[in-house]
GUVOZA-295864 format. One record per residue: residue in three letters; x, y, z of N, C-alpha, C, O, CB in turn. Coordinates in steps of 0.2 Angstrom, whole numbers, plus 5000, padded with zeros to 4 digits. Glycine has a CB too. Layout:
# residues N
AlaXYZXYZXYZXYZXYZ...
This chain:
# residues 57
Unk499650614994500150574996500750624998501050664994500350514989Unk500950605004501550645007502150605006502150545004501450665014Unk502750645007503350615006503550565012503850515010503950675007Unk503250565018503350515023502950445021503250395022503050535029Unk502350455017502050395015502450365009502450295009501350425012Unk502750405005503150374999503750335002503950285000503350434994Unk504050375006504650335010504450275014504850225014504950385016Unk503950275017503750215021503450155016503550095018503150235026Unk503250175010503050125006503550095002503550044999502550155002Unk504150135002504850094999505150055005505450005003505350154997Unk505150075011505450045017504949975019505249925019505550095023Unk504349985020503849935022503249945019502849985022503849935030Unk503049915014502449935010501849925013501449965013502449905004Unk501749865017501149865021500849915025500249935025501149805024Unk501449935029501349985034501050055031500650095034502050005038Unk501250075025501050135022500250135020499950185019501550145016Unk500050075019499350075017498850045023498350015021499250035011Unk499050055029498750025034498050055036497650025039499150035039Unk497950125033497350165035496850155028496350185028497550245037Unk497150115024496650095017496150035018495750015014497150085011Unk496250005024495749945025496149885025496749885023495249935020Unk495849825027496149765028496249735021496849705020495649705033Unk495849735016496049705010496649735007497049695004495449715006Unk496749795007497349825004497949815007498449805004497249895003Unk497949815014498549785017498749715016499349695016498449795025Unk498249675016498349605014498549595007499049555006497649565014Unk498349625002498549624996499349644995499849614992498049664991Unk499449704999500149724998500649685002501249685001500249805000Unk500349655007500849605011500949545007501449515008500549585019Unk500549515004500649455000501049474995501549434994499949424997Unk500949524991501449544986502149564988502649554985501149604982Unk502149594994502849604997503149534998503849534998502849645003Unk502749485001503149425002503349394996503849354996502749385005Unk502949404990503149374983503849404981504249374977502549384977Unk503949474982504449514980504349584983503749604983504549504973Unk504949614984504949684987504649724982504249774984505549704988Unk504849724975504549774970503849774969503549824970504949764963Unk503549714968502849714968502449744974501949784973502549644967Unk502649734980502349764986502449844986501949884987502649724993Unk503049864984503149934983502649964978502250014979503849954981Unk502649934972502249964966501449964968501050004967502349914959Unk501249904972500549904974500349954979499849994979500349824978Unk500849964983500750024989500750084986500250124987501350024995Unk501150104981501150174978500550184973500350234973501850184974Unk500250124970499650124967499050134971498650184970499550064962Unk499050104977498450114982498550184984498050214985498450054987Unk499050214986499150284989498950334984498650384985499850294992Unk499050324977498850364972498250374971497950424968499150354966Unk497750314972497050314971496650304977496350254978496950264965Unk496750354982496350344989495650334988495350294992496550394993Unk495250364984494550364983494250294981493750264982494250424979Unk494750254976494650194974494650134979494350084978495050184969Unk495150154983495350094988495150104995495250064999496250084988Unk494750164996494450175003494050125006493750075002494050245002Unk493950125012493550075015492850085014492450035014493750075023Unk492650145013491850155012491550125005490950115004491750235011Unk491950115000491750094994491750014993491549994987492050124988
């Protein structure tokens, strides 16, 4: 997880997880619509566990 990804997840969470797959982007987008803080938390969790949320699994 790079500094740019953390900054991007704070500013616009769905864009930070765009390479993690469609499901992750959709979850983060819906949570961001519900509130900014849940979207940021979900994006940071997804970015901290890339092997769990990757497209291949």
